[in-house]
C-alpha positions as CSV (number, residue, x, y, z in Angstrom):
1,M,21.8,5.9,22.4
2,L,20.2,2.5,21.4
3,T,22.2,0.6,18.8
4,R,20.8,-0.6,15.5
5,S,21.0,-4.3,16.6
6,A,19.1,-3.5,19.8
7,L,16.4,-1.7,17.9
8,L,16.1,-4.5,15.4
9,Y,15.8,-7.0,18.2
10,L,13.1,-5.0,19.8
11,S,11.3,-4.7,16.4
12,N,10.9,-8.5,16.3
13,Q,9.4,-8.6,19.8
14,E,5.9,-7.4,19.1
15,G,4.8,-9.1,22.4
16,L,6.6,-6.2,24.1
17,K,4.2,-3.7,22.5
18,D,1.7,-3.7,25.4
19,F,4.6,-3.5,27.9
20,V,6.4,-0.5,26.4
21,T,3.1,1.4,25.7
22,G,2.5,1.1,29.5
23,F,5.2,3.8,29.8
24,S,3.7,7.2,29.3
25,F,6.7,8.6,27.6
26,F,6.9,5.8,25.0
27,K,3.1,6.0,24.4
28,K,3.5,9.8,23.9
29,L,6.3,9.2,21.4
30,T,4.4,6.6,19.3
31,T,1.0,8.4,19.3
32,R,2.8,11.5,18.1
33,F,4.1,9.8,15.0
34,V,1.4,7.1,14.3
35,A,-2.2,8.1,14.0
36,G,-3.6,5.0,15.7
37,E,-4.4,1.4,15.1
38,N,-7.6,1.7,13.1
39,I,-8.9,3.7,10.2
40,E,-11.2,5.7,12.3
41,A,-8.2,7.2,14.2
42,A,-6.5,8.0,10.9
43,V,-9.7,9.7,9.6
44,N,-9.9,11.8,12.7
45,A,-6.2,12.8,12.5
46,I,-6.6,13.8,8.8
47,S,-9.8,15.8,9.6
48,E,-7.7,17.7,12.1
49,L,-4.9,18.3,9.6
50,N,-7.5,19.5,7.1
51,T,-8.6,22.2,9.5
52,K,-5.0,23.5,9.4
53,R,-5.0,23.7,5.6
54,C,-3.0,20.5,5.2
55,S,-4.0,17.6,3.0
56,A,-2.8,14.0,3.7
57,S,-1.8,10.6,2.4
58,F,-3.0,7.5,4.1
59,D,-0.5,4.7,4.8
60,H,-1.7,1.4,6.3
61,L,1.1,-0.2,8.2
62,N,2.0,-3.8,7.6
63,E,5.6,-5.0,7.3
64,S,5.0,-8.7,7.7
65,V,3.2,-9.8,4.6
66,T,4.3,-13.3,3.8
67,S,1.4,-14.9,1.8
68,A,-0.9,-14.1,-1.0
69,T,-3.8,-14.3,1.4
70,E,-2.3,-11.5,3.5
71,T,-1.9,-9.3,0.4
72,E,-5.6,-9.7,-0.3
73,D,-6.3,-8.3,3.2
74,E,-4.1,-5.3,2.3
75,V,-6.0,-4.7,-0.9
76,R,-9.3,-4.7,0.9
77,E,-8.0,-2.3,3.5
78,Y,-7.0,0.2,0.8
79,L,-10.3,-0.1,-1.0
80,N,-11.9,0.6,2.3
81,I,-9.6,3.6,2.8
82,L,-10.6,5.1,-0.5
83,A,-14.3,4.6,0.3
84,Q,-13.8,6.2,3.7
85,I,-12.1,9.2,2.1
86,D,-15.2,9.7,-0.1
87,Q,-17.6,9.2,2.8
88,S,-15.9,11.5,5.2
89,E,-15.0,14.0,2.5
90,I,-11.5,14.5,3.9
91,G,-8.6,15.8,1.8
92,S,-6.4,12.8,1.3
93,N,-4.9,10.4,-1.2
94,V,-3.2,7.1,-0.4
95,S,0.3,5.7,-0.3
96,I,1.0,2.0,-0.9
97,K,4.1,-0.2,-0.4
98,L,4.4,-2.9,-2.9
99,T,5.9,-5.3,-0.4
100,Q,2.6,-5.2,1.3
101,F,1.0,-6.3,-2.0
102,G,3.4,-9.2,-2.5
103,L,6.4,-7.8,-4.3
104,E,8.8,-10.1,-2.5
105,I,6.5,-13.1,-3.1
106,D,5.9,-12.4,-6.8
107,P,6.1,-9.1,-8.6
108,E,3.2,-10.1,-10.8
109,L,1.0,-10.5,-7.7
110,A,2.1,-7.1,-6.5
111,Y,1.2,-5.5,-9.8
112,R,-2.2,-7.1,-9.9
113,N,-3.0,-6.0,-6.3
114,A,-1.7,-2.5,-6.8
115,R,-3.7,-2.2,-10.1
116,R,-6.9,-2.9,-8.2
117,V,-6.3,-0.1,-5.8
118,V,-5.2,2.4,-8.6
119,E,-8.2,1.4,-10.6
120,D,-10.6,2.2,-7.7
121,A,-8.8,5.4,-6.9
122,A,-9.0,6.6,-10.5
123,R,-12.7,5.8,-10.6
124,R,-13.1,8.0,-7.5
125,G,-10.9,10.8,-8.8
126,N,-8.3,10.1,-6.2
127,F,-4.5,9.4,-6.4
128,V,-2.2,6.6,-5.4
129,R,1.5,7.1,-4.5
130,V,3.7,4.1,-4.9
131,D,6.2,4.3,-2.0
132,M,9.9,3.5,-2.4
133,E,11.4,1.0,0.0
134,G,14.9,-0.5,0.4
135,S,17.3,-0.6,-2.6
136,K,16.8,-4.3,-3.1
137,V,13.4,-3.6,-4.5
138,T,14.0,-0.2,-6.1
139,Q,14.1,-1.6,-9.7
140,A,11.1,-3.9,-9.1
141,T,9.1,-1.0,-7.7
142,V,10.0,1.2,-10.7
143,D,9.0,-1.6,-13.1
144,V,5.6,-2.1,-11.5
145,F,5.0,1.6,-11.4
146,K,5.8,1.9,-15.1
147,R,3.2,-0.8,-15.9
148,L,0.6,1.1,-13.8
149,R,1.4,4.4,-15.4
150,A,1.0,2.9,-18.9
151,E,-2.5,2.0,-18.0
152,F,-3.6,5.0,-15.9
153,G,-3.3,8.7,-16.1
154,L,-0.7,11.1,-14.8
155,N,-3.0,12.1,-11.9
156,D,-4.0,8.6,-11.0
157,V,-0.7,7.1,-9.8
158,G,2.8,8.5,-8.9
159,I,6.1,7.2,-7.4
160,V,8.7,8.1,-4.8
161,L,12.5,8.6,-5.4
162,Q,15.2,8.8,-2.7
163,S,18.1,11.3,-3.1
164,Y,20.6,9.1,-1.2
165,L,20.7,6.6,-4.0
166,Y,23.2,7.2,-6.8
167,R,20.7,6.1,-9.4
168,T,18.0,8.6,-8.5
169,M,18.9,11.4,-10.9
170,N,18.8,9.0,-13.9
171,D,15.5,7.5,-12.6
172,A,14.0,11.0,-12.3
173,R,15.0,11.9,-15.9
174,E,13.7,8.7,-17.2
175,L,10.4,8.9,-15.3
176,L,9.8,12.5,-16.4
177,Q,9.8,11.3,-20.0
178,I,6.7,9.2,-19.4
179,P,5.8,11.6,-17.6
180,A,5.2,10.8,-13.9
181,R,4.4,12.6,-10.7
182,I,7.3,12.1,-8.3
183,R,7.8,12.6,-4.6
184,I,11.5,13.2,-3.8
185,C,12.7,12.4,-0.3
186,K,16.1,11.8,1.2
187,G,15.5,8.2,2.2
188,A,15.5,6.6,5.6
189,Y,16.8,3.0,5.0
190,K,20.3,1.9,5.9
191,E,22.0,1.4,2.6
192,P,25.5,0.3,1.6
193,A,28.0,2.7,0.1
194,E,27.8,0.7,-3.1
195,V,24.4,2.1,-3.9
196,A,23.9,5.2,-1.7
197,Y,25.8,8.3,-0.8
198,P,27.4,7.8,2.7
199,D,27.8,11.5,3.4
200,K,24.8,13.8,4.2
201,K,26.2,16.7,2.2
202,D,26.1,14.5,-1.0
203,V,22.6,13.4,-0.2
204,D,21.5,17.0,0.3
205,A,23.2,18.1,-2.9
206,N,21.5,15.4,-4.9
207,Y,18.2,16.2,-3.3
208,V,18.5,19.9,-4.4
209,N,19.5,18.9,-8.0
210,V,16.6,16.5,-8.3
211,M,14.2,19.0,-6.8
212,K,15.2,21.6,-9.4
213,L,14.7,19.1,-12.2
214,L,11.3,18.2,-10.9
215,L,10.1,21.8,-10.4
216,S,11.3,22.8,-13.9
217,S,9.3,20.0,-15.5
218,G,6.0,21.7,-15.2
219,I,4.5,18.6,-13.6
220,Y,3.0,18.6,-10.1
221,H,5.5,16.9,-7.7
222,G,5.9,16.4,-4.0
223,I,8.9,17.8,-2.2
224,A,9.2,15.7,0.9
225,T,11.5,17.0,3.6
226,H,11.7,18.2,7.2
227,D,15.0,19.9,6.6
228,P,14.7,23.7,6.7
229,K,17.7,24.0,4.3
230,M,16.0,21.8,1.7
231,I,12.7,23.8,2.2
232,D,14.6,27.1,1.8
233,A,16.3,25.8,-1.3
234,T,13.0,24.8,-2.8
235,I,11.3,28.1,-2.1
236,N,14.3,30.1,-3.4
237,F,14.5,28.1,-6.6
238,A,10.7,28.3,-7.2
239,Q,10.7,32.1,-6.7
240,S,13.8,32.6,-8.9
241,E,12.2,30.6,-11.7
242,G,8.7,32.1,-11.3
243,I,7.2,28.8,-10.3
244,R,3.9,29.3,-8.5
245,K,3.2,28.0,-5.0
246,D,0.4,25.8,-6.3
247,N,2.5,24.1,-8.9
248,F,4.0,21.7,-6.3
249,E,3.5,20.6,-2.7
250,F,5.6,20.1,0.3
251,Q,5.2,16.8,2.2
252,M,6.1,15.8,5.7
253,L,5.5,12.9,8.1
254,Y,2.7,12.9,10.6
255,G,3.9,14.5,13.9
256,I,7.2,15.7,12.7
257,R,7.8,19.5,12.5
258,R,4.2,20.4,12.9
259,D,5.3,23.9,13.3
260,L,6.8,23.9,9.8
261,Q,3.8,22.1,8.3
262,E,1.4,24.7,9.6
263,Q,3.7,27.7,8.7
264,L,4.1,26.5,5.1
265,A,0.3,26.1,4.8
266,R,-0.3,29.6,6.2
267,D,2.3,30.9,3.7
268,G,0.2,29.6,0.9
269,Y,2.1,26.4,0.0
270,N,0.3,23.1,-0.6
271,M,1.2,20.9,2.4
272,R,0.6,17.2,2.5
273,V,1.1,15.0,5.6
274,Y,1.9,11.3,5.4
275,V,-0.3,9.6,8.0
276,P,0.6,6.1,9.0
277,Y,-1.8,3.9,11.0
278,G,-2.5,0.2,11.8
279,K,-2.1,-2.5,14.3
280,H,1.4,-3.3,13.1
281,W,2.7,0.1,14.2
282,Y,5.2,-1.4,16.7
283,P,7.5,-3.2,14.2
284,Y,7.1,-0.3,11.8
285,F,8.1,2.2,14.4
286,M,11.0,0.3,15.8
287,R,12.3,-0.6,12.3
288,R,12.2,3.0,11.2
289,L,14.4,3.8,14.2
290,A,16.7,0.9,13.6
291,E,17.3,1.9,10.0
292,R,19.0,5.0,11.3
293,P,19.5,5.0,15.1
294,A,20.0,8.8,14.9
295,N,16.2,8.9,14.1
296,V,15.7,8.3,17.9
297,W,17.1,11.7,18.7
298,F,15.4,13.2,15.7
299,M,12.0,12.1,16.9
300,L,12.7,13.0,20.5
301,K,13.5,16.6,19.4
302,N,10.3,16.7,17.5
303,L,8.1,16.0,20.5
304,W,8.6,19.7,21.3
305,K,8.1,21.1,17.8
């Protein structure tokens, strides 16, 4: 198994991208989980998902934004995505990462940039999900989201929470008071025990508790998981509480558990697939693996599912 340090080293060697993609196995692995390098590839991938009764969420990959000029490029890309969704008539919304928009440069810059995208999405009748990243920017992300939510409607902008953080239940309760549409996921970043549950069983237990809180709120939320146990817990709770299938949606990553995605859609549940694309897929892909080296095995297993 590759170590975290090895994967992080490789993530910083983008010059190796062409070399490693020369190996058919690695190319198969990446093309399974990343839609492509350009927006056309992502549109095609989402069109195919739509034929299987799955909607989508666009995610433009860029993990190396270091200047205000680069953040402007990201804003233009997302405005183009929203236009492409309308033109191609695909079923998709968009997901944004505030670090792409300048959160680590200046939170005010990130807010202004995100606001431009949310404003355009609202005008088009679409929806923007503010992704959650590492714990170092959790509070700043929540703060920017609250500002956006104060200006735009419930169905214009939402946020993500991660069940491995201790703070998540309190965040969920607070955000539901606004109210807000929330995507709950387990979280993929490597976090210290000071801020996150180190044991999977505790992460799972918190996930289920937050899921129950969300589904009981009467607001449309996203239940993001590939874990059959979490899916079963969600279905069982919804059925026991008389919560209709169309009152929430399941969400999964592009290329992971396609069998489950399609089965849930056939069973009448709303299913949304998170579709990443962009020329910066290599550092994104390697860093996701480095955050939890066990993800290497997880992704390998999913090549056959």
